[in-house]
C-alpha positions as CSV (number, residue, x, y, z in Angstrom):
1,M,0.0,0.0,0.0
2,K,1.3,3.4,-1.0
3,T,1.6,5.9,1.8
4,L,1.7,9.7,1.6
5,E,5.1,9.6,3.4
6,N,6.7,8.7,0.1
7,E,5.1,11.6,-1.8
8,P,7.3,14.7,-2.2
9,D,6.0,18.1,-1.1
10,P,3.6,19.1,-3.9
11,R,5.4,22.5,-4.2
12,F,8.5,20.6,-5.3
13,T,6.6,18.5,-7.8
14,L,4.9,21.6,-9.3
15,A,8.3,23.4,-9.4
16,N,9.7,20.5,-11.3
17,E,6.8,20.6,-13.7
18,R,7.3,24.3,-14.3
19,T,11.0,23.7,-15.0
20,F,10.0,21.0,-17.5
21,L,7.7,23.4,-19.2
22,T,10.4,26.1,-19.2
23,W,12.8,23.7,-21.0
24,L,10.1,23.2,-23.6
25,S,9.5,27.0,-24.0
26,T,13.2,27.5,-24.3
27,S,13.3,24.8,-27.0
28,L,10.6,26.7,-28.9
29,A,12.5,30.0,-28.6
30,L,15.7,28.4,-29.8
31,S,13.9,26.9,-32.7
32,A,12.3,30.2,-33.6
33,G,15.7,31.9,-33.4
34,G,17.2,29.3,-35.7
35,V,14.5,29.7,-38.2
36,A,14.8,33.5,-38.0
37,M,18.6,33.2,-38.5
38,A,18.1,31.0,-41.5
39,A,15.7,33.6,-43.0
40,V,18.0,36.6,-42.5
41,S,18.7,38.3,-45.7
42,A,22.0,37.4,-47.5
43,D,23.2,41.0,-47.3
44,V,23.2,40.9,-43.5
45,F,25.3,37.8,-42.8
46,V,27.3,35.6,-45.2
47,P,25.1,32.6,-46.1
48,W,27.4,29.9,-44.7
49,M,27.5,31.7,-41.3
50,R,23.7,32.1,-41.2
51,T,23.5,28.4,-41.8
52,V,26.0,27.6,-39.0
53,L,24.2,29.9,-36.5
54,A,20.8,28.4,-37.5
55,V,22.0,24.9,-37.2
56,I,23.5,25.6,-33.7
57,L,20.2,27.1,-32.5
58,V,18.0,24.4,-33.9
59,S,20.3,21.7,-32.5
60,L,20.1,23.3,-29.1
61,S,16.4,23.4,-29.5
62,A,16.1,19.7,-30.3
63,L,18.4,18.8,-27.4
64,S,16.4,20.9,-25.0
65,A,13.1,19.3,-26.1
66,A,14.6,15.8,-26.1
67,M,16.1,16.2,-22.6
68,A,13.2,18.0,-20.9
69,Y,11.2,14.9,-20.0
70,P,14.1,12.6,-18.9
71,R,15.4,15.4,-16.7
72,W,11.9,15.9,-15.2
73,R,11.7,12.1,-14.6
74,L,15.1,12.0,-12.9
75,I,14.3,14.9,-10.6
76,Q,10.8,13.5,-9.8
77,R,12.4,10.1,-8.9
78,A,15.0,11.8,-6.7
79,L,12.3,13.8,-4.9
80,R,10.3,10.7,-4.2
81,R,13.3,8.9,-2.8
82,A,14.5,12.0,-0.9
83,A,17.8,11.6,-2.8
84,P,20.2,14.3,-4.0
85,L,19.0,16.0,-7.2
86,P,21.0,15.2,-10.4
87,P,23.3,18.0,-11.5
88,P,22.2,20.1,-14.5
89,A,24.6,18.5,-16.9
90,L,23.3,20.3,-20.0
91,A,23.2,23.8,-18.5
92,P,26.8,24.6,-19.6
93,L,26.1,23.4,-23.1
94,F,23.1,25.6,-23.5
95,G,24.8,28.6,-21.9
96,Y,28.0,28.3,-24.0
97,G,25.9,27.4,-27.1
98,V,23.7,30.5,-26.9
99,A,26.7,32.7,-26.0
100,T,28.6,31.4,-29.0
101,V,25.8,32.2,-31.3
102,A,25.4,35.7,-29.8
103,V,29.1,36.5,-30.1
104,L,29.3,35.3,-33.7
105,A,26.2,37.3,-34.6
106,L,27.7,40.3,-32.9
107,V,30.9,40.0,-34.8
108,L,29.0,39.6,-38.0
109,I,26.9,42.6,-37.3
110,L,29.9,44.8,-36.4
111,F,32.1,43.7,-39.4
112,R,29.5,43.2,-42.0
113,R,30.4,44.3,-45.5
């Protein structure tokens, strides 16, 4: 028989759910940014660099969406077991990935033809 003692505080479960939804909305924003970058006019950025930036953004989008549910599940399991939470292993990848795109876009804007 399942007891309520094994259930985590609902606030933690709901916070975990909000984080899951935030990863999905981040994925949508990254995807939109990638599509927008691909649609930028050829006179703004050189075509190969637009493609590189768009691919990075859409790849980060796919990774964010693909990892949102497994991350939610791992955290929910840890909450139920009162175990330590898993580290945010993908956070540096997203941070550095978005920073790379931003710096490259800034360089292209500043040094455009």
